[in-house]
PyMOL Python script that loads the backbone (N, CA, C, O; Angstrom):
from pymol import cmd

cmd.read_pdbstr("""\
ATOM      1  N   MET A   1       0.850  -1.439   0.085  1.00  0.00           N
ATOM      2  CA  MET A   1      -0.019  -0.200   0.402  1.00  0.00           C
ATOM      3  C   MET A   1       0.868   1.280   0.209  1.00  0.00           C
ATOM      4  O   MET A   1       1.202   1.738   1.301  1.00  0.00           O
ATOM      5  N   ASN A   2       1.206   1.918  -0.703  1.00  0.00           N
ATOM      6  CA  ASN A   2       1.528   3.785  -0.786  1.00  0.00           C
ATOM      7  C   ASN A   2       0.702   4.388  -0.537  1.00  0.00           C
ATOM      8  O   ASN A   2      -0.353   4.854  -0.969  1.00  0.00           O
ATOM      9  N   LYS A   3       1.724   4.307   0.794  1.00  0.00           N
ATOM     10  CA  LYS A   3       0.954   5.537   2.305  1.00  0.00           C
ATOM     11  C   LYS A   3       0.967   6.857   1.434  1.00  0.00           C
ATOM     12  O   LYS A   3      -0.115   7.438   1.509  1.00  0.00           O
ATOM     13  N   ILE A   4       2.002   7.562   0.538  1.00  0.00           N
ATOM     14  CA  ILE A   4       1.647   9.431   0.372  1.00  0.00           C
ATOM     15  C   ILE A   4       1.711   9.314  -1.025  1.00  0.00           C
ATOM     16  O   ILE A   4       2.341   8.689  -1.878  1.00  0.00           O
ATOM     17  N   HIS A   5       0.493  10.463  -0.902  1.00  0.00           N
ATOM     18  CA  HIS A   5       0.018  10.805  -2.121  1.00  0.00           C
ATOM     19  C   HIS A   5       0.063  12.162  -2.501  1.00  0.00           C
ATOM     20  O   HIS A   5      -0.366  12.924  -1.635  1.00  0.00           O
ATOM     21  N   LEU A   6       0.586  12.854  -3.886  1.00  0.00           N
ATOM     22  CA  LEU A   6       1.305  13.648  -4.037  1.00  0.00           C
ATOM     23  C   LEU A   6       0.068  14.497  -5.415  1.00  0.00           C
ATOM     24  O   LEU A   6      -0.376  13.958  -6.429  1.00  0.00           O
ATOM     25  N   GLY A   7      -0.115  15.560  -5.042  1.00  0.00           N
ATOM     26  CA  GLY A   7      -0.809  15.712  -6.626  1.00  0.00           C
ATOM     27  C   GLY A   7      -0.713  17.234  -6.903  1.00  0.00           C
ATOM     28  O   GLY A   7      -0.310  18.009  -6.036  1.00  0.00           O
ATOM     29  N   LEU A   8      -1.185  17.731  -8.422  1.00  0.00           N
ATOM     30  CA  LEU A   8      -0.671  18.651  -8.714  1.00  0.00           C
ATOM     31  C   LEU A   8      -1.891  19.252  -9.527  1.00  0.00           C
ATOM     32  O   LEU A   8      -2.283  18.397 -10.321  1.00  0.00           O
ATOM     33  N   GLU A   9      -2.696  20.527  -9.617  1.00  0.00           N
ATOM     34  CA  GLU A   9      -3.761  20.952 -10.666  1.00  0.00           C
ATOM     35  C   GLU A   9      -2.979  21.950 -11.070  1.00  0.00           C
ATOM     36  O   GLU A   9      -1.948  22.272 -10.479  1.00  0.00           O
ATOM     37  N   THR A  10      -3.488  22.593 -12.272  1.00  0.00           N
ATOM     38  CA  THR A  10      -3.192  24.119 -12.903  1.00  0.00           C
ATOM     39  C   THR A  10      -4.488  24.495 -13.498  1.00  0.00           C
ATOM     40  O   THR A  10      -4.989  23.561 -14.124  1.00  0.00           O
ATOM     41  N   ARG A  11      -5.114  25.478 -13.491  1.00  0.00           N
ATOM     42  CA  ARG A  11      -6.408  25.723 -14.249  1.00  0.00           C
ATOM     43  C   ARG A  11      -6.328  27.220 -15.018  1.00  0.00           C
ATOM     44  O   ARG A  11      -6.465  28.306 -14.453  1.00  0.00           O
ATOM     45  N   TYR A  12      -6.149  27.066 -16.019  1.00  0.00           N
ATOM     46  CA  TYR A  12      -6.464  28.347 -16.888  1.00  0.00           C
ATOM     47  C   TYR A  12      -7.748  28.702 -17.279  1.00  0.00           C
ATOM     48  O   TYR A  12      -8.354  27.970 -18.060  1.00  0.00           O
ATOM     49  N   THR A  13      -8.306  29.836 -16.801  1.00  0.00           N
ATOM     50  CA  THR A  13      -9.312  30.565 -17.892  1.00  0.00           C
ATOM     51  C   THR A  13      -9.119  31.556 -18.693  1.00  0.00           C
ATOM     52  O   THR A  13      -8.884  32.691 -18.279  1.00  0.00           O
ATOM     53  N   GLY A  14      -9.182  31.297 -19.722  1.00  0.00           N
ATOM     54  CA  GLY A  14      -9.114  32.475 -21.322  1.00  0.00           C
ATOM     55  C   GLY A  14      -9.895  33.847 -20.616  1.00  0.00           C
ATOM     56  O   GLY A  14     -10.139  34.294 -19.495  1.00  0.00           O
ATOM     57  N   SER A  15     -10.066  34.121 -21.759  1.00  0.00           N
ATOM     58  CA  SER A  15     -10.718  35.946 -22.013  1.00  0.00           C
ATOM     59  C   SER A  15     -12.352  35.499 -22.072  1.00  0.00           C
ATOM     60  O   SER A  15     -13.048  34.733 -22.739  1.00  0.00           O
ATOM     61  N   VAL A  16     -12.602  36.863 -20.483  1.00  0.00           N
ATOM     62  CA  VAL A  16     -14.270  35.694 -19.985  1.00  0.00           C
ATOM     63  C   VAL A  16     -14.008  37.425 -19.764  1.00  0.00           C
ATOM     64  O   VAL A  16     -12.978  38.066 -19.551  1.00  0.00           O
ATOM     65  N   TYR A  17     -15.912  37.963 -19.973  1.00  0.00           N
ATOM     66  CA  TYR A  17     -16.389  38.872 -20.177  1.00  0.00           C
ATOM     67  C   TYR A  17     -17.499  39.352 -19.079  1.00  0.00           C
ATOM     68  O   TYR A  17     -18.477  38.606 -19.129  1.00  0.00           O
ATOM     69  N   SER A  18     -17.622  40.338 -18.143  1.00  0.00           N
ATOM     70  CA  SER A  18     -19.000  40.165 -17.643  1.00  0.00           C
ATOM     71  C   SER A  18     -20.221  40.382 -18.115  1.00  0.00           C
ATOM     72  O   SER A  18     -21.168  40.387 -17.329  1.00  0.00           O
ATOM     73  N   GLU A  19     -20.456  40.652 -19.819  1.00  0.00           N
ATOM     74  CA  GLU A  19     -22.008  40.990 -20.243  1.00  0.00           C
ATOM     75  C   GLU A  19     -21.118  39.925 -21.233  1.00  0.00           C
ATOM     76  O   GLU A  19     -20.079  39.281 -21.089  1.00  0.00           O
ATOM     77  N   ASP A  20     -22.311  40.143 -22.529  1.00  0.00           N
ATOM     78  CA  ASP A  20     -22.319  39.504 -23.334  1.00  0.00           C
ATOM     79  C   ASP A  20     -20.991  40.349 -24.421  1.00  0.00           C
ATOM     80  O   ASP A  20     -20.694  41.516 -24.170  1.00  0.00           O
ATOM     81  N   GLY A  21     -20.522  39.830 -25.220  1.00  0.00           N
ATOM     82  CA  GLY A  21     -19.270  40.330 -26.414  1.00  0.00           C
ATOM     83  C   GLY A  21     -18.846  40.777 -25.799  1.00  0.00           C
ATOM     84  O   GLY A  21     -19.598  40.756 -24.825  1.00  0.00           O
ATOM     85  N   LYS A  22     -17.753  41.450 -25.494  1.00  0.00           N
ATOM     86  CA  LYS A  22     -16.731  42.348 -25.347  1.00  0.00           C
ATOM     87  C   LYS A  22     -16.510  44.282 -24.652  1.00  0.00           C
ATOM     88  O   LYS A  22     -15.696  45.197 -24.534  1.00  0.00           O
ATOM     89  N   GLN A  23     -17.825  43.908 -24.409  1.00  0.00           N
ATOM     90  CA  GLN A  23     -17.650  45.073 -23.788  1.00  0.00           C
ATOM     91  C   GLN A  23     -18.066  45.159 -22.496  1.00  0.00           C
ATOM     92  O   GLN A  23     -18.789  46.099 -22.164  1.00  0.00           O
ATOM     93  N   GLY A  24     -17.592  43.999 -21.400  1.00  0.00           N
ATOM     94  CA  GLY A  24     -17.558  44.162 -20.771  1.00  0.00           C
ATOM     95  C   GLY A  24     -16.246  43.964 -19.837  1.00  0.00           C
ATOM     96  O   GLY A  24     -15.117  43.986 -20.326  1.00  0.00           O
ATOM     97  N   GLU A  25     -16.537  43.726 -18.163  1.00  0.00           N
ATOM     98  CA  GLU A  25     -15.042  43.906 -17.631  1.00  0.00           C
ATOM     99  C   GLU A  25     -15.014  42.905 -17.799  1.00  0.00           C
ATOM    100  O   GLU A  25     -15.950  42.106 -17.798  1.00  0.00           O
ATOM    101  N   GLN A  26     -13.028  42.594 -18.132  1.00  0.00           N
ATOM    102  CA  GLN A  26     -12.579  41.360 -18.127  1.00  0.00           C
ATOM    103  C   GLN A  26     -12.273  40.241 -16.894  1.00  0.00           C
ATOM    104  O   GLN A  26     -11.497  40.392 -15.950  1.00  0.00           O
ATOM    105  N   ILE A  27     -12.652  39.721 -17.028  1.00  0.00           N
ATOM    106  CA  ILE A  27     -12.744  38.693 -15.296  1.00  0.00           C
ATOM    107  C   ILE A  27     -12.091  37.465 -15.862  1.00  0.00           C
ATOM    108  O   ILE A  27     -12.080  36.578 -15.008  1.00  0.00           O
ATOM    109  N   GLY A  28     -11.734  37.224 -16.600  1.00  0.00           N
ATOM    110  CA  GLY A  28     -10.688  36.432 -17.250  1.00  0.00           C
ATOM    111  C   GLY A  28      -9.029  35.747 -17.487  1.00  0.00           C
ATOM    112  O   GLY A  28      -8.964  35.170 -16.402  1.00  0.00           O
ATOM    113  N   ASN A  29      -8.127  35.538 -17.941  1.00  0.00           N
ATOM    114  CA  ASN A  29      -6.828  35.165 -18.567  1.00  0.00           C
ATOM    115  C   ASN A  29      -6.381  34.815 -16.835  1.00  0.00           C
ATOM    116  O   ASN A  29      -5.556  35.690 -16.572  1.00  0.00           O
ATOM    117  N   TYR A  30      -6.484  34.342 -16.164  1.00  0.00           N
ATOM    118  CA  TYR A  30      -5.833  33.681 -15.091  1.00  0.00           C
ATOM    119  C   TYR A  30      -5.676  32.132 -15.201  1.00  0.00           C
ATOM    120  O   TYR A  30      -6.474  31.363 -15.737  1.00  0.00           O
ATOM    121  N   PHE A  31      -3.980  31.689 -14.325  1.00  0.00           N
ATOM    122  CA  PHE A  31      -4.255  30.333 -14.031  1.00  0.00           C
ATOM    123  C   PHE A  31      -4.188  30.240 -12.405  1.00  0.00           C
ATOM    124  O   PHE A  31      -3.533  31.032 -11.729  1.00  0.00           O
ATOM    125  N   VAL A  32      -4.798  29.384 -11.979  1.00  0.00           N
ATOM    126  CA  VAL A  32      -4.274  28.594 -10.838  1.00  0.00           C
ATOM    127  C   VAL A  32      -3.769  27.507 -10.510  1.00  0.00           C
ATOM    128  O   VAL A  32      -4.039  26.508 -11.177  1.00  0.00           O
ATOM    129  N   THR A  33      -2.873  27.425  -9.354  1.00  0.00           N
ATOM    130  CA  THR A  33      -2.448  25.813  -9.361  1.00  0.00           C
ATOM    131  C   THR A  33      -2.925  25.335  -7.675  1.00  0.00           C
ATOM    132  O   THR A  33      -3.063  26.101  -6.722  1.00  0.00           O
ATOM    133  N   ASP A  34      -3.035  24.452  -7.684  1.00  0.00           N
ATOM    134  CA  ASP A  34      -2.917  24.114  -6.318  1.00  0.00           C
ATOM    135  C   ASP A  34      -2.427  22.760  -5.993  1.00  0.00           C
ATOM    136  O   ASP A  34      -2.724  21.941  -6.862  1.00  0.00           O
ATOM    137  N   ILE A  35      -1.551  22.140  -4.676  1.00  0.00           N
ATOM    138  CA  ILE A  35      -1.001  21.162  -4.317  1.00  0.00           C
ATOM    139  C   ILE A  35      -2.072  20.951  -3.702  1.00  0.00           C
ATOM    140  O   ILE A  35      -3.053  21.686  -3.587  1.00  0.00           O
ATOM    141  N   LYS A  36      -1.724  19.090  -2.969  1.00  0.00           N
ATOM    142  CA  LYS A  36      -2.489  18.208  -2.252  1.00  0.00           C
ATOM    143  C   LYS A  36      -1.886  17.559  -1.820  1.00  0.00           C
ATOM    144  O   LYS A  36      -0.889  17.578  -2.541  1.00  0.00           O
ATOM    145  N   ALA A  37      -1.529  16.119  -0.178  1.00  0.00           N
ATOM    146  CA  ALA A  37      -0.803  15.489  -0.392  1.00  0.00           C
ATOM    147  C   ALA A  37      -1.603  15.094   1.086  1.00  0.00           C
ATOM    148  O   ALA A  37      -2.307  15.826   1.781  1.00  0.00           O
ATOM    149  N   ASP A  38      -1.185  13.521   1.310  1.00  0.00           N
ATOM    150  CA  ASP A  38      -2.187  13.320   2.395  1.00  0.00           C
ATOM    151  C   ASP A  38      -1.314  11.947   2.536  1.00  0.00           C
ATOM    152  O   ASP A  38      -0.930  11.521   1.447  1.00  0.00           O
ATOM    153  N   TYR A  39      -0.898  11.109   3.769  1.00  0.00           N
ATOM    154  CA  TYR A  39      -0.793  10.565   3.982  1.00  0.00           C
ATOM    155  C   TYR A  39      -1.115   8.614   4.992  1.00  0.00           C
ATOM    156  O   TYR A  39      -1.386   8.544   6.191  1.00  0.00           O
ATOM    157  N   GLN A  40      -1.050   8.072   4.585  1.00  0.00           N
ATOM    158  CA  GLN A  40      -1.990   6.770   4.874  1.00  0.00           C
ATOM    159  C   GLN A  40      -1.505   6.300   6.463  1.00  0.00           C
ATOM    160  O   GLN A  40      -1.097   5.141   6.392  1.00  0.00           O
ATOM    161  N   ILE A  41      -1.429   6.771   7.722  1.00  0.00           N
ATOM    162  CA  ILE A  41      -1.317   6.190   8.878  1.00  0.00           C
ATOM    163  C   ILE A  41      -1.481   5.188   9.282  1.00  0.00           C
ATOM    164  O   ILE A  41      -0.494   4.659   9.792  1.00  0.00           O
ATOM    165  N   ASN A  42      -2.303   4.697   9.275  1.00  0.00           N
ATOM    166  CA  ASN A  42      -3.091   3.203   9.592  1.00  0.00           C
ATOM    167  C   ASN A  42      -4.345   2.884   7.886  1.00  0.00           C
ATOM    168  O   ASN A  42      -4.367   3.471   6.804  1.00  0.00           O
ATOM    169  N   ASN A  43      -4.907   2.108   8.247  1.00  0.00           N
ATOM    170  CA  ASN A  43      -6.109   1.259   7.973  1.00  0.00           C
ATOM    171  C   ASN A  43      -6.535   2.300   7.967  1.00  0.00           C
ATOM    172  O   ASN A  43      -6.481   2.915   6.902  1.00  0.00           O
ATOM    173  N   ASN A  44      -7.171   2.980   9.208  1.00  0.00           N
ATOM    174  CA  ASN A  44      -8.345   3.796   9.411  1.00  0.00           C
ATOM    175  C   ASN A  44      -7.960   5.002   9.239  1.00  0.00           C
ATOM    176  O   ASN A  44      -8.509   5.624   8.329  1.00  0.00           O
ATOM    177  N   LEU A  45      -7.239   5.472   9.799  1.00  0.00           N
ATOM    178  CA  LEU A  45      -6.063   7.119   9.733  1.00  0.00           C
ATOM    179  C   LEU A  45      -5.461   7.501   8.595  1.00  0.00           C
ATOM    180  O   LEU A  45      -4.593   6.918   7.945  1.00  0.00           O
ATOM    181  N   LEU A  46      -6.333   9.179   8.291  1.00  0.00           N
ATOM    182  CA  LEU A  46      -5.462   9.258   6.908  1.00  0.00           C
ATOM    183  C   LEU A  46      -4.853  10.855   7.340  1.00  0.00           C
ATOM    184  O   LEU A  46      -5.574  11.367   8.196  1.00  0.00           O
ATOM    185  N   VAL A  47      -3.732  11.695   6.939  1.00  0.00           N
ATOM    186  CA  VAL A  47      -3.554  13.021   7.794  1.00  0.00           C
ATOM    187  C   VAL A  47      -3.545  13.553   6.315  1.00  0.00           C
ATOM    188  O   VAL A  47      -3.256  12.710   5.466  1.00  0.00           O
ATOM    189  N   TYR A  48      -3.761  14.558   5.973  1.00  0.00           N
ATOM    190  CA  TYR A  48      -3.893  15.639   4.355  1.00  0.00           C
ATOM    191  C   TYR A  48      -3.658  16.892   4.787  1.00  0.00           C
ATOM    192  O   TYR A  48      -3.771  17.410   5.898  1.00  0.00           O
ATOM    193  N   THR A  49      -3.183  17.452   3.338  1.00  0.00           N
ATOM    194  CA  THR A  49      -3.115  18.626   3.888  1.00  0.00           C
ATOM    195  C   THR A  49      -3.734  18.986   2.683  1.00  0.00           C
ATOM    196  O   THR A  49      -4.218  17.998   2.130  1.00  0.00           O
ATOM    197  N   ARG A  50      -4.041  20.952   1.538  1.00  0.00           N
ATOM    198  CA  ARG A  50      -3.977  21.087  -0.022  1.00  0.00           C
ATOM    199  C   ARG A  50      -3.570  22.220   0.407  1.00  0.00           C
ATOM    200  O   ARG A  50      -3.532  22.036   1.624  1.00  0.00           O
ATOM    201  N   VAL A  51      -3.204  23.387   0.195  1.00  0.00           N
ATOM    202  CA  VAL A  51      -2.994  24.685  -0.409  1.00  0.00           C
ATOM    203  C   VAL A  51      -3.825  24.961  -1.771  1.00  0.00           C
ATOM    204  O   VAL A  51      -3.719  24.086  -2.630  1.00  0.00           O
ATOM    205  N   ILE A  52      -4.772  26.260  -2.114  1.00  0.00           N
ATOM    206  CA  ILE A  52      -5.306  26.235  -3.122  1.00  0.00           C
ATOM    207  C   ILE A  52      -5.356  27.626  -3.584  1.00  0.00           C
ATOM    208  O   ILE A  52      -6.037  28.347  -2.855  1.00  0.00           O
ATOM    209  N   ASN A  53      -4.750  28.268  -4.725  1.00  0.00           N
ATOM    210  CA  ASN A  53      -3.706  29.068  -5.238  1.00  0.00           C
ATOM    211  C   ASN A  53      -2.890  29.568  -4.948  1.00  0.00           C
ATOM    212  O   ASN A  53      -2.746  30.731  -4.571  1.00  0.00           O
ATOM    213  N   LEU A  54      -1.679  28.139  -5.178  1.00  0.00           N
ATOM    214  CA  LEU A  54      -0.343  28.302  -4.053  1.00  0.00           C
ATOM    215  C   LEU A  54       0.309  29.412  -4.585  1.00  0.00           C
ATOM    216  O   LEU A  54       0.716  30.125  -3.667  1.00  0.00           O
ATOM    217  N   PHE A  55       0.625  29.931  -5.880  1.00  0.00           N
ATOM    218  CA  PHE A  55       0.637  31.302  -5.675  1.00  0.00           C
ATOM    219  C   PHE A  55       0.581  32.720  -5.139  1.00  0.00           C
ATOM    220  O   PHE A  55       1.537  33.476  -4.967  1.00  0.00           O
ATOM    221  N   ASP A  56      -1.399  33.074  -4.778  1.00  0.00           N
ATOM    222  CA  ASP A  56      -1.915  33.533  -4.455  1.00  0.00           C
ATOM    223  C   ASP A  56      -1.799  34.640  -4.957  1.00  0.00           C
ATOM    224  O   ASP A  56      -1.605  35.757  -4.475  1.00  0.00           O
ATOM    225  N   ASP A  57      -1.996  34.082  -6.464  1.00  0.00           N
ATOM    226  CA  ASP A  57      -2.668  34.899  -7.631  1.00  0.00           C
ATOM    227  C   ASP A  57      -4.194  36.004  -7.476  1.00  0.00           C
ATOM    228  O   ASP A  57      -5.128  35.814  -6.697  1.00  0.00           O
ATOM    229  N   ASN A  58      -4.072  36.989  -8.337  1.00  0.00           N
ATOM    230  CA  ASN A  58      -5.213  37.894  -7.577  1.00  0.00           C
ATOM    231  C   ASN A  58      -6.083  37.723  -8.760  1.00  0.00           C
ATOM    232  O   ASN A  58      -5.792  38.244  -9.837  1.00  0.00           O
ATOM    233  N   TYR A  59      -7.517  36.753  -8.523  1.00  0.00           N
ATOM    234  CA  TYR A  59      -8.396  36.956  -9.919  1.00  0.00           C
ATOM    235  C   TYR A  59      -9.863  37.209  -9.216  1.00  0.00           C
ATOM    236  O   TYR A  59     -10.825  36.444  -9.136  1.00  0.00           O
ATOM    237  N   VAL A  60      -9.710  38.406  -8.788  1.00  0.00           N
ATOM    238  CA  VAL A  60     -11.120  38.471  -8.468  1.00  0.00           C
ATOM    239  C   VAL A  60     -11.363  39.510  -8.559  1.00  0.00           C
ATOM    240  O   VAL A  60     -10.778  40.452  -8.025  1.00  0.00           O
ATOM    241  N   SER A  61     -12.598  39.546  -9.502  1.00  0.00           N
ATOM    242  CA  SER A  61     -13.820  40.046  -9.220  1.00  0.00           C
ATOM    243  C   SER A  61     -14.659  40.909  -8.756  1.00  0.00           C
ATOM    244  O   SER A  61     -15.520  40.403  -8.037  1.00  0.00           O
ATOM    245  N   ASN A  62     -14.748  42.367  -8.946  1.00  0.00           N
ATOM    246  CA  ASN A  62     -15.406  43.188  -8.322  1.00  0.00           C
ATOM    247  C   ASN A  62     -16.603  43.471  -8.499  1.00  0.00           C
ATOM    248  O   ASN A  62     -17.355  44.368  -8.116  1.00  0.00           O
ATOM    249  N   ILE A  63     -16.742  41.946  -9.588  1.00  0.00           N
ATOM    250  CA  ILE A  63     -18.805  42.840 -10.563  1.00  0.00           C
ATOM    251  C   ILE A  63     -19.746  41.562  -9.120  1.00  0.00           C
ATOM    252  O   ILE A  63     -19.426  40.494  -8.599  1.00  0.00           O
ATOM    253  N   VAL A  64     -20.577  42.211  -9.044  1.00  0.00           N
ATOM    254  CA  VAL A  64     -21.879  41.404  -7.995  1.00  0.00           C
ATOM    255  C   VAL A  64     -22.648  41.155  -8.994  1.00  0.00           C
ATOM    256  O   VAL A  64     -23.618  41.845  -9.309  1.00  0.00           O
ATOM    257  N   ASN A  65     -22.213  40.009  -9.641  1.00  0.00           N
ATOM    258  CA  ASN A  65     -23.883  39.407 -10.526  1.00  0.00           C
ATOM    259  C   ASN A  65     -23.690  37.504 -10.329  1.00  0.00           C
ATOM    260  O   ASN A  65     -22.707  36.808 -10.580  1.00  0.00           O
ATOM    261  N   SER A  66     -24.796  37.184  -9.893  1.00  0.00           N
ATOM    262  CA  SER A  66     -24.739  36.204  -9.311  1.00  0.00           C
ATOM    263  C   SER A  66     -24.508  35.058 -10.538  1.00  0.00           C
ATOM    264  O   SER A  66     -24.437  33.849 -10.316  1.00  0.00           O
ATOM    265  N   ASN A  67     -24.362  35.933 -12.422  1.00  0.00           N
ATOM    266  CA  ASN A  67     -23.205  34.348 -13.327  1.00  0.00           C
ATOM    267  C   ASN A  67     -22.144  34.157 -12.745  1.00  0.00           C
ATOM    268  O   ASN A  67     -21.803  33.083 -12.251  1.00  0.00           O
ATOM    269  N   TYR A  68     -21.296  35.525 -12.743  1.00  0.00           N
ATOM    270  CA  TYR A  68     -19.880  35.395 -12.513  1.00  0.00           C
ATOM    271  C   TYR A  68     -19.524  34.559 -10.909  1.00  0.00           C
ATOM    272  O   TYR A  68     -18.461  33.947 -11.008  1.00  0.00           O
ATOM    273  N   VAL A  69     -19.887  34.478 -10.120  1.00  0.00           N
ATOM    274  CA  VAL A  69     -19.276  33.438  -9.182  1.00  0.00           C
ATOM    275  C   VAL A  69     -18.084  32.793  -9.268  1.00  0.00           C
ATOM    276  O   VAL A  69     -18.293  31.740  -9.871  1.00  0.00           O
ATOM    277  N   TYR A  70     -16.970  32.890  -8.976  1.00  0.00           N
ATOM    278  CA  TYR A  70     -15.859  31.972  -8.660  1.00  0.00           C
ATOM    279  C   TYR A  70     -15.122  32.231  -8.015  1.00  0.00           C
ATOM    280  O   TYR A  70     -14.890  33.439  -7.969  1.00  0.00           O
ATOM    281  N   SER A  71     -14.571  31.633  -7.424  1.00  0.00           N
ATOM    282  CA  SER A  71     -13.626  31.399  -6.333  1.00  0.00           C
ATOM    283  C   SER A  71     -12.398  32.537  -6.319  1.00  0.00           C
ATOM    284  O   SER A  71     -11.343  32.525  -6.953  1.00  0.00           O
ATOM    285  N   SER A  72     -13.061  33.810  -5.095  1.00  0.00           N
ATOM    286  CA  SER A  72     -12.486  34.618  -4.445  1.00  0.00           C
ATOM    287  C   SER A  72     -10.756  35.068  -4.445  1.00  0.00           C
ATOM    288  O   SER A  72     -10.245  36.143  -4.133  1.00  0.00           O
ATOM    289  N   GLY A  73     -10.089  33.731  -4.946  1.00  0.00           N
ATOM    290  CA  GLY A  73      -8.921  34.688  -4.862  1.00  0.00           C
ATOM    291  C   GLY A  73      -7.326  33.759  -3.673  1.00  0.00           C
ATOM    292  O   GLY A  73      -7.054  32.606  -3.339  1.00  0.00           O
ATOM    293  N   GLY A  74      -7.069  34.345  -3.579  1.00  0.00           N
ATOM    294  CA  GLY A  74      -5.959  34.460  -1.958  1.00  0.00           C
ATOM    295  C   GLY A  74      -5.655  33.256  -1.871  1.00  0.00           C
ATOM    296  O   GLY A  74      -6.578  32.592  -2.341  1.00  0.00           O
ATOM    297  N   ARG A  75      -4.625  32.466  -1.420  1.00  0.00           N
ATOM    298  CA  ARG A  75      -3.775  31.794  -1.053  1.00  0.00           C
ATOM    299  C   ARG A  75      -4.640  30.670   0.272  1.00  0.00           C
ATOM    300  O   ARG A  75      -4.592  30.955   1.469  1.00  0.00           O
ATOM    301  N   GLN A  76      -5.353  29.458  -0.256  1.00  0.00           N
ATOM    302  CA  GLN A  76      -6.008  28.482   1.386  1.00  0.00           C
ATOM    303  C   GLN A  76      -5.176  27.656   2.427  1.00  0.00           C
ATOM    304  O   GLN A  76      -3.985  27.600   2.733  1.00  0.00           O
ATOM    305  N   LEU A  77      -5.839  27.301   2.663  1.00  0.00           N
ATOM    306  CA  LEU A  77      -4.296  26.376   3.604  1.00  0.00           C
ATOM    307  C   LEU A  77      -5.589  25.442   4.381  1.00  0.00           C
ATOM    308  O   LEU A  77      -6.444  25.776   5.200  1.00  0.00           O
ATOM    309  N   PHE A  78      -5.366  24.491   3.891  1.00  0.00           N
ATOM    310  CA  PHE A  78      -6.571  22.920   4.992  1.00  0.00           C
ATOM    311  C   PHE A  78      -5.787  22.132   5.311  1.00  0.00           C
ATOM    312  O   PHE A  78      -4.812  21.834   4.621  1.00  0.00           O
ATOM    313  N   VAL A  79      -5.943  21.848   5.950  1.00  0.00           N
ATOM    314  CA  VAL A  79      -5.419  21.016   7.055  1.00  0.00           C
ATOM    315  C   VAL A  79      -6.528  19.560   8.145  1.00  0.00           C
ATOM    316  O   VAL A  79      -7.368  19.941   8.960  1.00  0.00           O
ATOM    317  N   GLY A  80      -6.346  18.523   7.977  1.00  0.00           N
ATOM    318  CA  GLY A  80      -6.962  17.496   8.150  1.00  0.00           C
ATOM    319  C   GLY A  80      -6.636  16.067   8.760  1.00  0.00           C
ATOM    320  O   GLY A  80      -5.561  15.473   8.854  1.00  0.00           O
ATOM    321  N   ILE A  81      -7.896  15.721   9.137  1.00  0.00           N
ATOM    322  CA  ILE A  81      -7.212  13.843   9.725  1.00  0.00           C
ATOM    323  C   ILE A  81      -8.966  13.751   9.134  1.00  0.00           C
ATOM    324  O   ILE A  81      -9.986  14.402   9.357  1.00  0.00           O
ATOM    325  N   ARG A  82      -8.584  12.488   8.229  1.00  0.00           N
ATOM    326  CA  ARG A  82     -10.043  11.653   8.040  1.00  0.00           C
ATOM    327  C   ARG A  82     -10.055  10.057   8.750  1.00  0.00           C
ATOM    328  O   ARG A  82      -8.978   9.481   8.905  1.00  0.00           O
ATOM    329  N   GLY A  83     -10.941   9.606   9.033  1.00  0.00           N
ATOM    330  CA  GLY A  83     -10.558   8.359  10.101  1.00  0.00           C
ATOM    331  C   GLY A  83     -11.963   7.881   9.666  1.00  0.00           C
ATOM    332  O   GLY A  83     -12.958   8.586   9.495  1.00  0.00           O
ATOM    333  N   ASN A  84     -11.816   6.191   9.483  1.00  0.00           N
ATOM    334  CA  ASN A  84     -12.815   5.304   9.238  1.00  0.00           C
ATOM    335  C   ASN A  84     -13.490   4.027   9.881  1.00  0.00           C
ATOM    336  O   ASN A  84     -12.986   2.946   9.581  1.00  0.00           O
ATOM    337  N   LEU A  85     -14.393   4.036  10.588  1.00  0.00           N
ATOM    338  CA  LEU A  85     -14.054   3.476  12.117  1.00  0.00           C
ATOM    339  C   LEU A  85     -14.565   2.049  11.708  1.00  0.00           C
ATOM    340  O   LEU A  85     -14.549   1.129  12.527  1.00  0.00           O
TER     341      LEU A  85
END
""", "prot")
cmd.dss("prot")
cmd.show_as("cartoon", "prot")
cmd.util.cbc("prot")
cmd.orient("prot")
């Protein structure tokens, strides 16, 4: 059994505008990179960590419109323990 798992994910969003056509505010053209790792301590216990937006890229839009709701940017760190009974 492999005890350590590592992952890397990079997403690119190209040109996206806040309104139909190219008349609205540009809210696209960004990369976001996430990394994750977990370690299986035993059959019932796993510890994990994840960093979202590793390079702290700024891709926040000032637009308040439910059609353009997406992650708010900023680096985020998650650490946890998962158990099975």
